[in-house]
mmCIF entry with sequence, helices, sheets and N, C-alpha, C, O atoms, coordinates in Angstrom:
data_MODEL
# 
_entry.id   MODEL 
# 
_entity.id                         1 
_entity.type                       polymer 
_entity.pdbx_number_of_molecules   1 
# 
_entity_poly.entity_id                      1 
_entity_poly.type                           'polypeptide(L)' 
_entity_poly.nstd_linkage                   no 
_entity_poly.nstd_monomer                   no 
_entity_poly.pdbx_seq_one_letter_code       MCLGIPMRIVRIDNLKALCEANGFEREIDLFLLQHEALAPGDYLVTHLGQAIQ 
_entity_poly.pdbx_seq_one_letter_code_can   MCLGIPMRIVRIDNLKALCEANGFEREIDLFLLQHEALAPGDYLVTHLGQAIQ 
_entity_poly.pdbx_strand_id                 A 
# 
loop_
_entity_poly_seq.entity_id 
_entity_poly_seq.num 
_entity_poly_seq.mon_id 
_entity_poly_seq.hetero 
1 1  MET n 
1 2  CYS n 
1 3  LEU n 
1 4  GLY n 
1 5  ILE n 
1 6  PRO n 
1 7  MET n 
1 8  ARG n 
1 9  ILE n 
1 10 VAL n 
1 11 ARG n 
1 12 ILE n 
1 13 ASP n 
1 14 ASN n 
1 15 LEU n 
1 16 LYS n 
1 17 ALA n 
1 18 LEU n 
1 19 CYS n 
1 20 GLU n 
1 21 ALA n 
1 22 ASN n 
1 23 GLY n 
1 24 PHE n 
1 25 GLU n 
1 26 ARG n 
1 27 GLU n 
1 28 ILE n 
1 29 ASP n 
1 30 LEU n 
1 31 PHE n 
1 32 LEU n 
1 33 LEU n 
1 34 GLN n 
1 35 HIS n 
1 36 GLU n 
1 37 ALA n 
1 38 LEU n 
1 39 ALA n 
1 40 PRO n 
1 41 GLY n 
1 42 ASP n 
1 43 TYR n 
1 44 LEU n 
1 45 VAL n 
1 46 THR n 
1 47 HIS n 
1 48 LEU n 
1 49 GLY n 
1 50 GLN n 
1 51 ALA n 
1 52 ILE n 
1 53 GLN n 
# 
_struct_asym.id          A 
_struct_asym.entity_id   1 
# 
_struct_conf.conf_type_id            HELX_P 
_struct_conf.id                      HELX_P1 
_struct_conf.pdbx_PDB_helix_id       AA1 
_struct_conf.beg_label_comp_id       PHE 
_struct_conf.beg_label_asym_id       A 
_struct_conf.beg_label_seq_id        31 
_struct_conf.pdbx_beg_PDB_ins_code   ? 
_struct_conf.end_label_comp_id       LEU 
_struct_conf.end_label_asym_id       A 
_struct_conf.end_label_seq_id        33 
_struct_conf.pdbx_end_PDB_ins_code   ? 
_struct_conf.beg_auth_comp_id        PHE 
_struct_conf.beg_auth_asym_id        A 
_struct_conf.beg_auth_seq_id         31 
_struct_conf.end_auth_comp_id        LEU 
_struct_conf.end_auth_asym_id        A 
_struct_conf.end_auth_seq_id         33 
_struct_conf.pdbx_PDB_helix_class    5 
_struct_conf.details                 ? 
_struct_conf.pdbx_PDB_helix_length   3 
# 
_struct_conf_type.id          HELX_P 
_struct_conf_type.criteria    ? 
_struct_conf_type.reference   ? 
# 
_struct_sheet.id               AA1 
_struct_sheet.type             ? 
_struct_sheet.number_strands   5 
_struct_sheet.details          ? 
# 
loop_
_struct_sheet_order.sheet_id 
_struct_sheet_order.range_id_1 
_struct_sheet_order.range_id_2 
_struct_sheet_order.offset 
_struct_sheet_order.sense 
AA1 1 2 ? anti-parallel 
AA1 2 3 ? anti-parallel 
AA1 3 4 ? anti-parallel 
AA1 4 5 ? anti-parallel 
# 
loop_
_struct_sheet_range.sheet_id 
_struct_sheet_range.id 
_struct_sheet_range.beg_label_comp_id 
_struct_sheet_range.beg_label_asym_id 
_struct_sheet_range.beg_label_seq_id 
_struct_sheet_range.pdbx_beg_PDB_ins_code 
_struct_sheet_range.end_label_comp_id 
_struct_sheet_range.end_label_asym_id 
_struct_sheet_range.end_label_seq_id 
_struct_sheet_range.pdbx_end_PDB_ins_code 
_struct_sheet_range.beg_auth_comp_id 
_struct_sheet_range.beg_auth_asym_id 
_struct_sheet_range.beg_auth_seq_id 
_struct_sheet_range.end_auth_comp_id 
_struct_sheet_range.end_auth_asym_id 
_struct_sheet_range.end_auth_seq_id 
AA1 1 PHE A 24 ? ASP A 29 ? PHE A 24 ASP A 29 
AA1 2 LYS A 16 ? ALA A 21 ? LYS A 16 ALA A 21 
AA1 3 ILE A 5  ? ASP A 13 ? ILE A 5  ASP A 13 
AA1 4 TYR A 43 ? HIS A 47 ? TYR A 43 HIS A 47 
AA1 5 GLN A 50 ? ALA A 51 ? GLN A 50 ALA A 51 
# 
loop_
_atom_site.group_PDB 
_atom_site.id 
_atom_site.type_symbol 
_atom_site.label_atom_id 
_atom_site.label_alt_id 
_atom_site.label_comp_id 
_atom_site.label_asym_id 
_atom_site.label_entity_id 
_atom_site.label_seq_id 
_atom_site.pdbx_PDB_ins_code 
_atom_site.Cartn_x 
_atom_site.Cartn_y 
_atom_site.Cartn_z 
_atom_site.occupancy 
_atom_site.B_iso_or_equiv 
_atom_site.pdbx_formal_charge 
_atom_site.auth_seq_id 
_atom_site.auth_comp_id 
_atom_site.auth_asym_id 
_atom_site.auth_atom_id 
_atom_site.pdbx_PDB_model_num 
ATOM 1   N N  . MET A 1 1  ? 0.855  -1.217 -0.044  1.00 0.00 ? 1  MET A N  1 
ATOM 2   C CA . MET A 1 1  ? -0.013 0.011  -0.064  1.00 0.00 ? 1  MET A CA 1 
ATOM 3   C C  . MET A 1 1  ? 0.925  1.318  -0.024  1.00 0.00 ? 1  MET A C  1 
ATOM 4   O O  . MET A 1 1  ? 1.913  1.468  0.696   1.00 0.00 ? 1  MET A O  1 
ATOM 5   N N  . CYS A 1 2  ? 0.443  2.155  -0.879  1.00 0.00 ? 2  CYS A N  1 
ATOM 6   C CA . CYS A 1 2  ? 1.333  3.395  -0.884  1.00 0.00 ? 2  CYS A CA 1 
ATOM 7   C C  . CYS A 1 2  ? 0.639  4.568  -0.171  1.00 0.00 ? 2  CYS A C  1 
ATOM 8   O O  . CYS A 1 2  ? -0.541 4.830  -0.406  1.00 0.00 ? 2  CYS A O  1 
ATOM 9   N N  . LEU A 1 3  ? 1.365  5.257  0.682   1.00 0.00 ? 3  LEU A N  1 
ATOM 10  C CA . LEU A 1 3  ? 0.803  6.184  1.438   1.00 0.00 ? 3  LEU A CA 1 
ATOM 11  C C  . LEU A 1 3  ? 1.346  7.659  0.994   1.00 0.00 ? 3  LEU A C  1 
ATOM 12  O O  . LEU A 1 3  ? 2.483  8.027  1.291   1.00 0.00 ? 3  LEU A O  1 
ATOM 13  N N  . GLY A 1 4  ? 0.460  8.444  0.278   1.00 0.00 ? 4  GLY A N  1 
ATOM 14  C CA . GLY A 1 4  ? 0.925  9.758  -0.127  1.00 0.00 ? 4  GLY A CA 1 
ATOM 15  C C  . GLY A 1 4  ? 0.446  10.772 0.717   1.00 0.00 ? 4  GLY A C  1 
ATOM 16  O O  . GLY A 1 4  ? -0.738 10.727 1.051   1.00 0.00 ? 4  GLY A O  1 
ATOM 17  N N  . ILE A 1 5  ? 1.257  11.793 1.168   1.00 0.00 ? 5  ILE A N  1 
ATOM 18  C CA . ILE A 1 5  ? 1.029  12.834 2.043   1.00 0.00 ? 5  ILE A CA 1 
ATOM 19  C C  . ILE A 1 5  ? 1.014  14.100 1.319   1.00 0.00 ? 5  ILE A C  1 
ATOM 20  O O  . ILE A 1 5  ? 2.055  14.449 0.764   1.00 0.00 ? 5  ILE A O  1 
ATOM 21  N N  . PRO A 1 6  ? -0.076 14.872 1.246   1.00 0.00 ? 6  PRO A N  1 
ATOM 22  C CA . PRO A 1 6  ? -0.213 16.039 0.638   1.00 0.00 ? 6  PRO A CA 1 
ATOM 23  C C  . PRO A 1 6  ? 0.594  17.202 1.546   1.00 0.00 ? 6  PRO A C  1 
ATOM 24  O O  . PRO A 1 6  ? 0.316  17.341 2.737   1.00 0.00 ? 6  PRO A O  1 
ATOM 25  N N  . MET A 1 7  ? 1.495  17.929 0.964   1.00 0.00 ? 7  MET A N  1 
ATOM 26  C CA . MET A 1 7  ? 2.302  18.930 1.689   1.00 0.00 ? 7  MET A CA 1 
ATOM 27  C C  . MET A 1 7  ? 2.319  20.211 0.812   1.00 0.00 ? 7  MET A C  1 
ATOM 28  O O  . MET A 1 7  ? 2.176  20.227 -0.411  1.00 0.00 ? 7  MET A O  1 
ATOM 29  N N  . ARG A 1 8  ? 2.525  21.332 1.661   1.00 0.00 ? 8  ARG A N  1 
ATOM 30  C CA . ARG A 1 8  ? 2.652  22.634 1.028   1.00 0.00 ? 8  ARG A CA 1 
ATOM 31  C C  . ARG A 1 8  ? 4.087  23.177 0.847   1.00 0.00 ? 8  ARG A C  1 
ATOM 32  O O  . ARG A 1 8  ? 4.880  23.185 1.789   1.00 0.00 ? 8  ARG A O  1 
ATOM 33  N N  . ILE A 1 9  ? 4.385  23.608 -0.321  1.00 0.00 ? 9  ILE A N  1 
ATOM 34  C CA . ILE A 1 9  ? 5.811  23.984 -0.504  1.00 0.00 ? 9  ILE A CA 1 
ATOM 35  C C  . ILE A 1 9  ? 6.028  25.401 0.190   1.00 0.00 ? 9  ILE A C  1 
ATOM 36  O O  . ILE A 1 9  ? 5.307  26.379 -0.007  1.00 0.00 ? 9  ILE A O  1 
ATOM 37  N N  . VAL A 1 10 ? 7.083  25.358 0.993   1.00 0.00 ? 10 VAL A N  1 
ATOM 38  C CA . VAL A 1 10 ? 7.406  26.601 1.670   1.00 0.00 ? 10 VAL A CA 1 
ATOM 39  C C  . VAL A 1 10 ? 8.585  27.339 1.000   1.00 0.00 ? 10 VAL A C  1 
ATOM 40  O O  . VAL A 1 10 ? 8.576  28.569 0.954   1.00 0.00 ? 10 VAL A O  1 
ATOM 41  N N  . ARG A 1 11 ? 9.608  26.613 0.474   1.00 0.00 ? 11 ARG A N  1 
ATOM 42  C CA . ARG A 1 11 ? 10.755 27.189 -0.196  1.00 0.00 ? 11 ARG A CA 1 
ATOM 43  C C  . ARG A 1 11 ? 11.268 26.174 -1.229  1.00 0.00 ? 11 ARG A C  1 
ATOM 44  O O  . ARG A 1 11 ? 11.198 24.968 -0.994  1.00 0.00 ? 11 ARG A O  1 
ATOM 45  N N  . ILE A 1 12 ? 11.811 26.681 -2.435  1.00 0.00 ? 12 ILE A N  1 
ATOM 46  C CA . ILE A 1 12 ? 12.352 25.740 -3.402  1.00 0.00 ? 12 ILE A CA 1 
ATOM 47  C C  . ILE A 1 12 ? 13.810 26.160 -3.533  1.00 0.00 ? 12 ILE A C  1 
ATOM 48  O O  . ILE A 1 12 ? 14.129 27.347 -3.597  1.00 0.00 ? 12 ILE A O  1 
ATOM 49  N N  . ASP A 1 13 ? 14.744 25.098 -3.574  1.00 0.00 ? 13 ASP A N  1 
ATOM 50  C CA . ASP A 1 13 ? 16.147 25.371 -3.930  1.00 0.00 ? 13 ASP A CA 1 
ATOM 51  C C  . ASP A 1 13 ? 16.530 24.354 -4.966  1.00 0.00 ? 13 ASP A C  1 
ATOM 52  O O  . ASP A 1 13 ? 16.721 23.186 -4.629  1.00 0.00 ? 13 ASP A O  1 
ATOM 53  N N  . ASN A 1 14 ? 16.645 24.730 -6.162  1.00 0.00 ? 14 ASN A N  1 
ATOM 54  C CA . ASN A 1 14 ? 16.975 23.716 -7.320  1.00 0.00 ? 14 ASN A CA 1 
ATOM 55  C C  . ASN A 1 14 ? 16.007 22.688 -7.352  1.00 0.00 ? 14 ASN A C  1 
ATOM 56  O O  . ASN A 1 14 ? 14.854 23.004 -7.645  1.00 0.00 ? 14 ASN A O  1 
ATOM 57  N N  . LEU A 1 15 ? 16.312 21.382 -7.073  1.00 0.00 ? 15 LEU A N  1 
ATOM 58  C CA . LEU A 1 15 ? 15.381 20.355 -7.104  1.00 0.00 ? 15 LEU A CA 1 
ATOM 59  C C  . LEU A 1 15 ? 15.048 19.714 -5.755  1.00 0.00 ? 15 LEU A C  1 
ATOM 60  O O  . LEU A 1 15 ? 14.695 18.543 -5.620  1.00 0.00 ? 15 LEU A O  1 
ATOM 61  N N  . LYS A 1 16 ? 15.200 20.620 -4.756  1.00 0.00 ? 16 LYS A N  1 
ATOM 62  C CA . LYS A 1 16 ? 14.806 20.322 -3.506  1.00 0.00 ? 16 LYS A CA 1 
ATOM 63  C C  . LYS A 1 16 ? 13.735 21.323 -2.830  1.00 0.00 ? 16 LYS A C  1 
ATOM 64  O O  . LYS A 1 16 ? 13.897 22.533 -2.986  1.00 0.00 ? 16 LYS A O  1 
ATOM 65  N N  . ALA A 1 17 ? 12.696 20.858 -2.116  1.00 0.00 ? 17 ALA A N  1 
ATOM 66  C CA . ALA A 1 17 ? 11.721 21.881 -1.587  1.00 0.00 ? 17 ALA A CA 1 
ATOM 67  C C  . ALA A 1 17 ? 11.610 21.661 -0.186  1.00 0.00 ? 17 ALA A C  1 
ATOM 68  O O  . ALA A 1 17 ? 11.638 20.512 0.253   1.00 0.00 ? 17 ALA A O  1 
ATOM 69  N N  . LEU A 1 18 ? 11.486 22.652 0.559   1.00 0.00 ? 18 LEU A N  1 
ATOM 70  C CA . LEU A 1 18 ? 11.051 22.576 1.948   1.00 0.00 ? 18 LEU A CA 1 
ATOM 71  C C  . LEU A 1 18 ? 9.582  22.631 2.062   1.00 0.00 ? 18 LEU A C  1 
ATOM 72  O O  . LEU A 1 18 ? 8.969  23.641 1.718   1.00 0.00 ? 18 LEU A O  1 
ATOM 73  N N  . CYS A 1 19 ? 8.928  21.467 2.584   1.00 0.00 ? 19 CYS A N  1 
ATOM 74  C CA . CYS A 1 19 ? 7.535  21.412 2.437   1.00 0.00 ? 19 CYS A CA 1 
ATOM 75  C C  . CYS A 1 19 ? 6.869  21.207 3.963   1.00 0.00 ? 19 CYS A C  1 
ATOM 76  O O  . CYS A 1 19 ? 7.459  20.666 4.898   1.00 0.00 ? 19 CYS A O  1 
ATOM 77  N N  . GLU A 1 20 ? 5.707  21.678 4.004   1.00 0.00 ? 20 GLU A N  1 
ATOM 78  C CA . GLU A 1 20 ? 5.098  21.558 5.441   1.00 0.00 ? 20 GLU A CA 1 
ATOM 79  C C  . GLU A 1 20 ? 3.744  20.980 5.376   1.00 0.00 ? 20 GLU A C  1 
ATOM 80  O O  . GLU A 1 20 ? 2.976  21.205 4.441   1.00 0.00 ? 20 GLU A O  1 
ATOM 81  N N  . ALA A 1 21 ? 3.457  20.208 6.418   1.00 0.00 ? 21 ALA A N  1 
ATOM 82  C CA . ALA A 1 21 ? 2.119  19.592 6.574   1.00 0.00 ? 21 ALA A CA 1 
ATOM 83  C C  . ALA A 1 21 ? 1.854  19.434 8.037   1.00 0.00 ? 21 ALA A C  1 
ATOM 84  O O  . ALA A 1 21 ? 2.716  18.893 8.730   1.00 0.00 ? 21 ALA A O  1 
ATOM 85  N N  . ASN A 1 22 ? 0.629  19.899 8.621   1.00 0.00 ? 22 ASN A N  1 
ATOM 86  C CA . ASN A 1 22 ? 0.471  19.734 9.986   1.00 0.00 ? 22 ASN A CA 1 
ATOM 87  C C  . ASN A 1 22 ? 1.509  20.310 11.001  1.00 0.00 ? 22 ASN A C  1 
ATOM 88  O O  . ASN A 1 22 ? 1.627  19.849 12.136  1.00 0.00 ? 22 ASN A O  1 
ATOM 89  N N  . GLY A 1 23 ? 2.201  21.276 10.554  1.00 0.00 ? 23 GLY A N  1 
ATOM 90  C CA . GLY A 1 23 ? 3.290  21.802 11.505  1.00 0.00 ? 23 GLY A CA 1 
ATOM 91  C C  . GLY A 1 23 ? 4.614  21.096 11.470  1.00 0.00 ? 23 GLY A C  1 
ATOM 92  O O  . GLY A 1 23 ? 5.557  21.480 12.162  1.00 0.00 ? 23 GLY A O  1 
ATOM 93  N N  . PHE A 1 24 ? 4.689  19.995 10.611  1.00 0.00 ? 24 PHE A N  1 
ATOM 94  C CA . PHE A 1 24 ? 5.982  19.426 10.402  1.00 0.00 ? 24 PHE A CA 1 
ATOM 95  C C  . PHE A 1 24 ? 6.660  19.752 9.099   1.00 0.00 ? 24 PHE A C  1 
ATOM 96  O O  . PHE A 1 24 ? 5.966  19.634 8.089   1.00 0.00 ? 24 PHE A O  1 
ATOM 97  N N  . GLU A 1 25 ? 7.862  20.129 8.970   1.00 0.00 ? 25 GLU A N  1 
ATOM 98  C CA . GLU A 1 25 ? 8.614  20.385 7.907   1.00 0.00 ? 25 GLU A CA 1 
ATOM 99  C C  . GLU A 1 25 ? 9.530  19.227 7.397   1.00 0.00 ? 25 GLU A C  1 
ATOM 100 O O  . GLU A 1 25 ? 10.088 18.485 8.206   1.00 0.00 ? 25 GLU A O  1 
ATOM 101 N N  . ARG A 1 26 ? 9.680  19.077 6.041   1.00 0.00 ? 26 ARG A N  1 
ATOM 102 C CA . ARG A 1 26 ? 10.583 17.981 5.584   1.00 0.00 ? 26 ARG A CA 1 
ATOM 103 C C  . ARG A 1 26 ? 11.024 18.470 4.288   1.00 0.00 ? 26 ARG A C  1 
ATOM 104 O O  . ARG A 1 26 ? 10.273 19.140 3.579   1.00 0.00 ? 26 ARG A O  1 
ATOM 105 N N  . GLU A 1 27 ? 12.328 18.132 3.913   1.00 0.00 ? 27 GLU A N  1 
ATOM 106 C CA . GLU A 1 27 ? 12.795 18.313 2.655   1.00 0.00 ? 27 GLU A CA 1 
ATOM 107 C C  . GLU A 1 27 ? 12.373 17.227 1.635   1.00 0.00 ? 27 GLU A C  1 
ATOM 108 O O  . GLU A 1 27 ? 12.466 16.029 1.902   1.00 0.00 ? 27 GLU A O  1 
ATOM 109 N N  . ILE A 1 28 ? 11.909 17.692 0.464   1.00 0.00 ? 28 ILE A N  1 
ATOM 110 C CA . ILE A 1 28 ? 11.326 16.848 -0.566  1.00 0.00 ? 28 ILE A CA 1 
ATOM 111 C C  . ILE A 1 28 ? 12.137 16.957 -1.781  1.00 0.00 ? 28 ILE A C  1 
ATOM 112 O O  . ILE A 1 28 ? 12.453 18.074 -2.190  1.00 0.00 ? 28 ILE A O  1 
ATOM 113 N N  . ASP A 1 29 ? 12.522 15.826 -2.431  1.00 0.00 ? 29 ASP A N  1 
ATOM 114 C CA . ASP A 1 29 ? 13.152 15.813 -3.816  1.00 0.00 ? 29 ASP A CA 1 
ATOM 115 C C  . ASP A 1 29 ? 12.099 15.988 -4.901  1.00 0.00 ? 29 ASP A C  1 
ATOM 116 O O  . ASP A 1 29 ? 11.137 15.226 -5.001  1.00 0.00 ? 29 ASP A O  1 
ATOM 117 N N  . LEU A 1 30 ? 12.331 17.085 -5.758  1.00 0.00 ? 30 LEU A N  1 
ATOM 118 C CA . LEU A 1 30 ? 11.425 17.408 -6.800  1.00 0.00 ? 30 LEU A CA 1 
ATOM 119 C C  . LEU A 1 30 ? 11.865 16.746 -8.197  1.00 0.00 ? 30 LEU A C  1 
ATOM 120 O O  . LEU A 1 30 ? 11.296 17.088 -9.234  1.00 0.00 ? 30 LEU A O  1 
ATOM 121 N N  . PHE A 1 31 ? 12.791 15.887 -8.197  1.00 0.00 ? 31 PHE A N  1 
ATOM 122 C CA . PHE A 1 31 ? 13.434 15.395 -9.476  1.00 0.00 ? 31 PHE A CA 1 
ATOM 123 C C  . PHE A 1 31 ? 12.232 14.858 -10.319 1.00 0.00 ? 31 PHE A C  1 
ATOM 124 O O  . PHE A 1 31 ? 12.192 15.176 -11.508 1.00 0.00 ? 31 PHE A O  1 
ATOM 125 N N  . LEU A 1 32 ? 11.255 14.072 -9.794  1.00 0.00 ? 32 LEU A N  1 
ATOM 126 C CA . LEU A 1 32 ? 10.137 13.488 -10.765 1.00 0.00 ? 32 LEU A CA 1 
ATOM 127 C C  . LEU A 1 32 ? 9.268  14.651 -11.249 1.00 0.00 ? 32 LEU A C  1 
ATOM 128 O O  . LEU A 1 32 ? 8.558  14.442 -12.233 1.00 0.00 ? 32 LEU A O  1 
ATOM 129 N N  . LEU A 1 33 ? 9.249  15.802 -10.688 1.00 0.00 ? 33 LEU A N  1 
ATOM 130 C CA . LEU A 1 33 ? 8.380  16.847 -11.077 1.00 0.00 ? 33 LEU A CA 1 
ATOM 131 C C  . LEU A 1 33 ? 9.287  18.058 -11.780 1.00 0.00 ? 33 LEU A C  1 
ATOM 132 O O  . LEU A 1 33 ? 8.804  19.182 -11.914 1.00 0.00 ? 33 LEU A O  1 
ATOM 133 N N  . GLN A 1 34 ? 10.399 17.795 -12.141 1.00 0.00 ? 34 GLN A N  1 
ATOM 134 C CA . GLN A 1 34 ? 11.374 18.823 -12.483 1.00 0.00 ? 34 GLN A CA 1 
ATOM 135 C C  . GLN A 1 34 ? 10.868 19.675 -13.701 1.00 0.00 ? 34 GLN A C  1 
ATOM 136 O O  . GLN A 1 34 ? 11.311 20.814 -13.853 1.00 0.00 ? 34 GLN A O  1 
ATOM 137 N N  . HIS A 1 35 ? 9.937  19.137 -14.581 1.00 0.00 ? 35 HIS A N  1 
ATOM 138 C CA . HIS A 1 35 ? 9.399  19.986 -15.659 1.00 0.00 ? 35 HIS A CA 1 
ATOM 139 C C  . HIS A 1 35 ? 8.130  20.659 -15.294 1.00 0.00 ? 35 HIS A C  1 
ATOM 140 O O  . HIS A 1 35 ? 7.548  21.305 -16.165 1.00 0.00 ? 35 HIS A O  1 
ATOM 141 N N  . GLU A 1 36 ? 7.643  20.574 -14.101 1.00 0.00 ? 36 GLU A N  1 
ATOM 142 C CA . GLU A 1 36 ? 6.494  21.303 -13.672 1.00 0.00 ? 36 GLU A CA 1 
ATOM 143 C C  . GLU A 1 36 ? 6.826  22.655 -13.190 1.00 0.00 ? 36 GLU A C  1 
ATOM 144 O O  . GLU A 1 36 ? 7.922  22.872 -12.671 1.00 0.00 ? 36 GLU A O  1 
ATOM 145 N N  . ALA A 1 37 ? 5.871  23.645 -13.345 1.00 0.00 ? 37 ALA A N  1 
ATOM 146 C CA . ALA A 1 37 ? 6.095  24.965 -12.802 1.00 0.00 ? 37 ALA A CA 1 
ATOM 147 C C  . ALA A 1 37 ? 5.639  24.998 -11.352 1.00 0.00 ? 37 ALA A C  1 
ATOM 148 O O  . ALA A 1 37 ? 4.449  25.185 -11.097 1.00 0.00 ? 37 ALA A O  1 
ATOM 149 N N  . LEU A 1 38 ? 6.515  24.829 -10.421 1.00 0.00 ? 38 LEU A N  1 
ATOM 150 C CA . LEU A 1 38 ? 6.125  24.843 -8.988  1.00 0.00 ? 38 LEU A CA 1 
ATOM 151 C C  . LEU A 1 38 ? 6.569  26.123 -8.313  1.00 0.00 ? 38 LEU A C  1 
ATOM 152 O O  . LEU A 1 38 ? 7.568  26.728 -8.701  1.00 0.00 ? 38 LEU A O  1 
ATOM 153 N N  . ALA A 1 39 ? 5.798  26.544 -7.270  1.00 0.00 ? 39 ALA A N  1 
ATOM 154 C CA . ALA A 1 39 ? 6.182  27.753 -6.590  1.00 0.00 ? 39 ALA A CA 1 
ATOM 155 C C  . ALA A 1 39 ? 5.774  27.499 -5.118  1.00 0.00 ? 39 ALA A C  1 
ATOM 156 O O  . ALA A 1 39 ? 5.008  26.598 -4.779  1.00 0.00 ? 39 ALA A O  1 
ATOM 157 N N  . PRO A 1 40 ? 6.373  28.400 -4.262  1.00 0.00 ? 40 PRO A N  1 
ATOM 158 C CA . PRO A 1 40 ? 5.943  28.445 -2.881  1.00 0.00 ? 40 PRO A CA 1 
ATOM 159 C C  . PRO A 1 40 ? 4.376  28.563 -2.706  1.00 0.00 ? 40 PRO A C  1 
ATOM 160 O O  . PRO A 1 40 ? 3.759  29.403 -3.361  1.00 0.00 ? 40 PRO A O  1 
ATOM 161 N N  . GLY A 1 41 ? 3.778  27.774 -1.879  1.00 0.00 ? 41 GLY A N  1 
ATOM 162 C CA . GLY A 1 41 ? 2.408  27.848 -1.606  1.00 0.00 ? 41 GLY A CA 1 
ATOM 163 C C  . GLY A 1 41 ? 1.538  26.839 -2.469  1.00 0.00 ? 41 GLY A C  1 
ATOM 164 O O  . GLY A 1 41 ? 0.327  26.693 -2.298  1.00 0.00 ? 41 GLY A O  1 
ATOM 165 N N  . ASP A 1 42 ? 2.286  26.163 -3.409  1.00 0.00 ? 42 ASP A N  1 
ATOM 166 C CA . ASP A 1 42 ? 1.561  25.041 -4.229  1.00 0.00 ? 42 ASP A CA 1 
ATOM 167 C C  . ASP A 1 42 ? 1.655  23.797 -3.234  1.00 0.00 ? 42 ASP A C  1 
ATOM 168 O O  . ASP A 1 42 ? 2.502  23.679 -2.349  1.00 0.00 ? 42 ASP A O  1 
ATOM 169 N N  . TYR A 1 43 ? 0.676  22.925 -3.521  1.00 0.00 ? 43 TYR A N  1 
ATOM 170 C CA . TYR A 1 43 ? 0.628  21.551 -2.797  1.00 0.00 ? 43 TYR A CA 1 
ATOM 171 C C  . TYR A 1 43 ? 0.991  20.568 -3.742  1.00 0.00 ? 43 TYR A C  1 
ATOM 172 O O  . TYR A 1 43 ? 0.684  20.637 -4.932  1.00 0.00 ? 43 TYR A O  1 
ATOM 173 N N  . LEU A 1 44 ? 1.756  19.493 -3.139  1.00 0.00 ? 44 LEU A N  1 
ATOM 174 C CA . LEU A 1 44 ? 2.076  18.276 -3.771  1.00 0.00 ? 44 LEU A CA 1 
ATOM 175 C C  . LEU A 1 44 ? 1.906  17.086 -2.974  1.00 0.00 ? 44 LEU A C  1 
ATOM 176 O O  . LEU A 1 44 ? 1.819  17.156 -1.748  1.00 0.00 ? 44 LEU A O  1 
ATOM 177 N N  . VAL A 1 45 ? 1.853  15.944 -3.640  1.00 0.00 ? 45 VAL A N  1 
ATOM 178 C CA . VAL A 1 45 ? 1.719  14.758 -2.952  1.00 0.00 ? 45 VAL A CA 1 
ATOM 179 C C  . VAL A 1 45 ? 3.213  14.016 -2.848  1.00 0.00 ? 45 VAL A C  1 
ATOM 180 O O  . VAL A 1 45 ? 3.927  13.813 -3.830  1.00 0.00 ? 45 VAL A O  1 
ATOM 181 N N  . THR A 1 46 ? 3.534  13.667 -1.547  1.00 0.00 ? 46 THR A N  1 
ATOM 182 C CA . THR A 1 46 ? 4.891  13.133 -1.315  1.00 0.00 ? 46 THR A CA 1 
ATOM 183 C C  . THR A 1 46 ? 4.747  11.705 -0.898  1.00 0.00 ? 46 THR A C  1 
ATOM 184 O O  . THR A 1 46 ? 3.699  11.309 -0.388  1.00 0.00 ? 46 THR A O  1 
ATOM 185 N N  . HIS A 1 47 ? 5.867  10.853 -1.120  1.00 0.00 ? 47 HIS A N  1 
ATOM 186 C CA . HIS A 1 47 ? 6.045  9.606  -0.556  1.00 0.00 ? 47 HIS A CA 1 
ATOM 187 C C  . HIS A 1 47 ? 7.444  9.285  -0.491  1.00 0.00 ? 47 HIS A C  1 
ATOM 188 O O  . HIS A 1 47 ? 8.138  9.310  -1.507  1.00 0.00 ? 47 HIS A O  1 
ATOM 189 N N  . LEU A 1 48 ? 7.937  8.963  0.731   1.00 0.00 ? 48 LEU A N  1 
ATOM 190 C CA . LEU A 1 48 ? 9.242  8.743  1.082   1.00 0.00 ? 48 LEU A CA 1 
ATOM 191 C C  . LEU A 1 48 ? 10.207 9.653  0.618   1.00 0.00 ? 48 LEU A C  1 
ATOM 192 O O  . LEU A 1 48 ? 11.226 9.289  0.030   1.00 0.00 ? 48 LEU A O  1 
ATOM 193 N N  . GLY A 1 49 ? 9.869  11.051 0.909   1.00 0.00 ? 49 GLY A N  1 
ATOM 194 C CA . GLY A 1 49 ? 10.769 12.037 0.499   1.00 0.00 ? 49 GLY A CA 1 
ATOM 195 C C  . GLY A 1 49 ? 10.825 12.491 -0.932  1.00 0.00 ? 49 GLY A C  1 
ATOM 196 O O  . GLY A 1 49 ? 11.624 13.365 -1.269  1.00 0.00 ? 49 GLY A O  1 
ATOM 197 N N  . GLN A 1 50 ? 10.032 11.946 -1.753  1.00 0.00 ? 50 GLN A N  1 
ATOM 198 C CA . GLN A 1 50 ? 9.879  12.249 -3.192  1.00 0.00 ? 50 GLN A CA 1 
ATOM 199 C C  . GLN A 1 50 ? 8.616  12.876 -3.468  1.00 0.00 ? 50 GLN A C  1 
ATOM 200 O O  . GLN A 1 50 ? 7.641  12.457 -2.845  1.00 0.00 ? 50 GLN A O  1 
ATOM 201 N N  . ALA A 1 51 ? 8.464  13.814 -4.300  1.00 0.00 ? 51 ALA A N  1 
ATOM 202 C CA . ALA A 1 51 ? 7.245  14.549 -4.783  1.00 0.00 ? 51 ALA A CA 1 
ATOM 203 C C  . ALA A 1 51 ? 6.764  13.585 -5.974  1.00 0.00 ? 51 ALA A C  1 
ATOM 204 O O  . ALA A 1 51 ? 7.493  13.373 -6.942  1.00 0.00 ? 51 ALA A O  1 
ATOM 205 N N  . ILE A 1 52 ? 5.547  13.042 -5.846  1.00 0.00 ? 52 ILE A N  1 
ATOM 206 C CA . ILE A 1 52 ? 5.123  12.148 -6.864  1.00 0.00 ? 52 ILE A CA 1 
ATOM 207 C C  . ILE A 1 52 ? 3.796  12.827 -7.556  1.00 0.00 ? 52 ILE A C  1 
ATOM 208 O O  . ILE A 1 52 ? 3.260  12.145 -8.429  1.00 0.00 ? 52 ILE A O  1 
ATOM 209 N N  . GLN A 1 53 ? 3.315  13.887 -7.301  1.00 0.00 ? 53 GLN A N  1 
ATOM 210 C CA . GLN A 1 53 ? 2.248  14.411 -7.969  1.00 0.00 ? 53 GLN A CA 1 
ATOM 211 C C  . GLN A 1 53 ? 2.034  15.926 -7.705  1.00 0.00 ? 53 GLN A C  1 
ATOM 212 O O  . GLN A 1 53 ? 1.105  16.522 -8.249  1.00 0.00 ? 53 GLN A O  1 
# 
C-alpha cells in the first residue's frame, strides 16, 4: 500500500523543496516533477521524501 502525504511548498532550492504539513517540515526531492512549474504555496503529494504528484 502506498501512503501519499499532501504537503505545501514553503521554499524551493533547485530540485529540493522545504515542505510543510500539520506543523511538520520536511525536505522533498522534486526530481520527478522537474518539468512542472512549482512555486511556494503550491501543494504536492509526497511519498518517502519524493514528490510524486
